[in-house]
N, C-alpha and C positions, 0 to 999 in steps of 0.2 A: 521412541518416536520424537521427531523434531517438529515443533510448532512455531510458526512465525506470526507475529501480530504486527499489523501495519497501523500507523496513526497518521493523520493528515498534519502536515507542517503548518498549515494556516489556522485550522480550527481545532486541532487536537482530537478530532473525532475518529472513531474506529469504524465508521460506516464507509468502508472502501469496497469498490467493485472494480473488476478488471475491465479495461477499456482499450482493447487492441494492443498493438505493439509498436515499438520504435526501434528499428534495427533488429537486433536479436533480443532485446529486453522488453518485457511486458510493461504496458502503461496502465496506471490505475487512476480512478476518478473518485473523489470524495462525494458521497451523496448529500452530505450536509451543506457544503459550500460550493461544490462544482469544480474545485481545484484539481488539475490533472498533472501527474508527474510519474516518474519511475520511482516508486516507493521502495526503499531498501530497509529490510528488517534491521533493527539496532543490534539485536543479539538473538541467536536461536536458543531456545530452551529445550533441554532433553527431559523427557518424562519416562 
């Protein structure tokens, strides 16, 4: 199983929620600071 963890670039929080899409990519919003972006997982971990 592959698990992806997203963190906010501004606040380093992991409180991320999906917030629509931009083109073919999902957009995410940080609940802590309100920053919106297309978050990309740094590395996928296999379990």
